N, C-alpha and C positions, 0 to 999 in steps of 0.2 A: 933098397931104394928103387922106385920105378922111374921110368922115363918121364912120367908126368909130374914128377916132384923135383924142383930145382935144388941143386947143392946149396946149402943155406947156413952160413955161419951166423946169420941173424935169424932167430926163430920166427915162424910164421903163425904161432898160436894166437897172436893178438889180432889177426885178421879174420874176417868172416869167411864163410865158405866161398861165396862168390868173389871176394877180394883175393882169395888164394888162387882162383882159376883165371883171373884177368889181371895182368900186371904189365907195366910199361917196361921198356928196355932198361931204363934207369933203375926201377924198382928191382928188376931181376939182378942187375949188377950189385945192388946193395945186399942181395941175398946170395951172392957168390956165383952168379951165372954171368959169364962174359957175353958181350954182344955177339961174338962169333959163335958161341955155343947156342945162344938163343936163335940165331939165324939158321943154324944147322938143324935144330930141332923143329923149326917152323917151316922147313921145306915141304913141298908136296909129298904126301904120304907119310910125313913125320908125325910124332906124337903131339906136337903143338901146331899152332897156326897163327899167323900174323893177321889179326882181325881188322886192324887199322894201322896206319904208319906208326911204328914205335909202340904198338900195343899188342900184346900176345895173349892168346887164349890157350891155356895149358891143358887142352884135351882135344882130340879129334872130333869131328862131327859138328853139327850146327850149334850156334850159340843160342842160349836161352834169352828171353826178353830181358831178364835181370842183367845178364852178362853184356848184352848190347848197350843197355843204359849206362852201365859202369864204364864200358869201353869208350863210349861217346864222351863222357865227362873226363876220363883220364886223358884221352887224346886232346881235348880242349885245354886242359890244365897244363899239358906238357909242351904245347906248341907256342913258340914265339914269345912276344912281349907286347906291351902297350906301345902306342905310337910315340909316347914320351920317353920310351926306353926303360920304363919300370917293368918288373916282372908281373905276371898275373897276380892280382892282389886278393884281399879278402881274408887271408890267414886260414882259409879252409882247405881241406885236401883237394877240392876241385876248384879252388879259386872262387871267383864270383859267378861262375857259370851255373845254370840251372836248366832243367828240362822244361820245354814249353810246347805249345801247339797241341796236336792230337795226342801225342805221347803223354803229355802232362794230363790231359783230360782223362785218358785211360787210367792213369795213376790215381786220379781223383774219383775213380769209379763211375764215370759217366757211362750209362748203358747204351747211349746212342753213339758213342765214340768207337771206332774200330778197335779191336783188341791189339795190344802191343805187338804180338807175334805177326800180325798181318801188315804192319807198317813198313813200307820200303825206306822211309826216311825218319830219323829222329831229330827234331828241332831242338837246338841248344841256344838259349838266350845268353848273350855276352855283351860286355860294354862295347860301344861303338869304336873305341880306341884300339881294340884288340886286332892284331894282324893275323887273320885266320883264313884258311881256304877250305871250303867244303870238300869232303872226300868220302868215298864209300857210302855208308848209310847216314852220315852225319851232315846236317845242314844247319847253318847259323842264322840266327835272328839277332840283329844288333839294335841296341837302344842307348840313348844318351844317359838315362837314369834307370837303373834296374830296381825292381821291387824287392822287398825282402823275401827270400825263398821260404816255402813251406816244405817240411821234410815228410814225405810220404813213403813209408816203408824204408826209411833211411836215405831216400833219394831227394836231393834239393830240387824242388819243383816250383814253377811259377804259380802264383795265386790264380784261382779259377778265372777271374775277369781278364787278367792279362793273357793267360793261356788261350782263352776263347778268342780274343782279338787276333792273336798270332795264328790260330787255326783258321779263322774265318778269312784272313788275308789271303790264304792260299786255296780256298775252297770256291768252287763254282756251282756246287750242287745245292740248289735252293732248299730242297727238302731237308738235307742234312744240316744246313746252317740253322734252319728254323728249329729242328729237333734239339740241337745242341744249346741254342739260346734259351728255349723254353725250359729245358731240363735244368739249367743252371739255377733258376728261381723255384721251379716246382719242387725240386729235391733239397732246397735250402742251402745250396752251395754258396750263393752270394745274392746281393740285391740287384734288381734290374738296373737301377741308376748307375751302379758301379760298372756293369757290363757296357752300358751305352757310353759312359764316359771313356772307357778304354777304346771302344769302336770309334768314337769321335776323335780321340787323340791319334788313332792310327789312320784317320781320314778314310774310313770305310763306309760312312753314312751316305755317300753319293752313289753307292751301288744299289740298283733297284731291289735285288733279291735280299740284300742285307736290310734295307729299309722295311721291306715287308716282314722280315723275321723280327725286327725290332718292334714293330707294331704288335705282333703276337706276344713278344716278350713282355712289353709294358702292360698289356691286358692281363697276362698271367700274373705279373707282379702285383697289379692292383687287386685282382681277385683274392690273392693270398693275403695281402695286407688288410683288405676288408674283413676277411674271415678272422684274422687275428684281432682286429678291433672289436668285432662281435664277441669273441671269446673273452677279451679283456673286460668289457663292460659287464657282461653277464657273470663272468667268473669272479669279479671283485664286487659283485652285488651293487653296482651303480644303478641309478634310476634308468628306466628304458627311455631312450631318446626317439625322436623321429629320424628315420634312416634315409640317407641319400636324397636330400631335398634341395630345392632352389629357393633362395631368399629374394624377395622383391619389395620395393617400396610400393605402398598402395597407389595404383595408377601411374607408377613410375617405372624406371628401368630396372633390369635385373641386377642384383647385387652379387650374384655368383652362387655356385653350388657348394654345399658342404656335405661331409659324409655322415655326420650325426649332429642333431640339434635339439637342445632342451629349451622348449618355448618359454616355460615359466621362469627359468633362470637366465635366458638369453645367452646361452653358452653354445658355441659351435666347435666341432672337431673337424679338421681337414687333414686327410692323409696326403702327404706331399710325395707323389710317385713320379712327378714330371722329370724327364731326363734333360740334362744340360746340352741340348743340341745347339743352343744359341749361346751368346755371351753370358757368362755367369752373373754379371751384375744386372743385365737386362732381365734374366730369368728370375732372380731374386727380387728385383724391383717390382715386377708385375705382381708377385705374391704380396709384397710389402704394401703396395697401394691398395689392394683389395682388403687386406687386414686392417689398414688404417681407416678405410671407409666404414667397415663394419663396426670397428671400435668407436668411431665418432658417433655412431648410432646407439652406443651402449652395449654392443654385443661383444662378449669375450670370445676370442678365437684361439683355440689351442691347436698348434701345428705339431703333427707327429710324422715320423718317417717310418717306412717299413723296417729299417734296421732297428730303430728304437722299439717298435712293437715286438720285434723278435727277441731282442737282447735284454731289454729292461721293461717288461710289461708292468711289473709292480710299480716302478717309478712313474710310468705314464698314467697308470690308474690313479696314483696319488695326485698327479698334476690335475687331472680332470676333476677328481673329487674336491680338491681345493678350490678350483674355479666355480664349481657348483655351490659350495658353502659360502664363498665370498660374494655370491650374487645377492645375498640378503642385505649386505652392507652397501650396495651400490644404488644409485638412482635408477628408476625404471628405464628400461631401454625403449627406444622408439618402436612403434608398432611396425612390424614387417609381415608381409604375406608369405606363407610357407606353402610351396607347391612340390609335388613329386618331381624328381629329376629323371 
């Protein structure tokens, strides 16, 4: 038996390699190592080290990124209780805690995020009721309602949109913020509207460098969604529409722009990529009024979202095809002028 292996009446074979190298004082006790022995082995120059309060690294030398992530989660799960007196919940080994911020983006394979090994701090998302104090390389982000975690390489990780908001909240580098936001949609991690909703919830949209980055994000999201719409229509052999046009009444006001329009069938498709920067009811009300106006003129409006175009293209193609076929059974639409947008 080496000094790096704890005396263990309870076998360790059910643990992964990294879980065998990072254990709390309580876990060590369960495996036959008393607190005094753990403290002795974790002294300077010893075979172990205390990487965080109550969390031991069972080898000398620097911790790997994987070990730091596990240590952060173990420390969080082992400390204190909720404000209401209940233990950290969730029924999971790490409670409800999950990695967020730049560390989470690195786990999600963001090329523009700094590598895990270079991060001085690892952000951990926890319920607002948890009584926790930042220490060492662990920093806490509190939330009233936590999202469901995504497990990346076995690590509970905040979804991309939430991790982005938590990262942006601490960043002042405008170039990095822009790169992170645009990469989130360019590489298909999430939709632009989901990111902006999280930024809005975190009250970050008043920061000029964030607003500038959001404008780039929405432009990126729209370009990707338009590409998906082109692929959908051509890939499902639908008639070629007029692309990206503005509709007007003859000699009258503009009716609004649409992304695709079939003049003979009076069917329009609009990609809804607008972000909820304002009240949700007002936002939806504006679209609803435009749609009602067009439909009073006999124009069928099909609304699609980037998420639907990405996740259910066959279903969206069927909706458009049905609208085109149904046009034969409708009264002729009012004449509108079609102009390039």
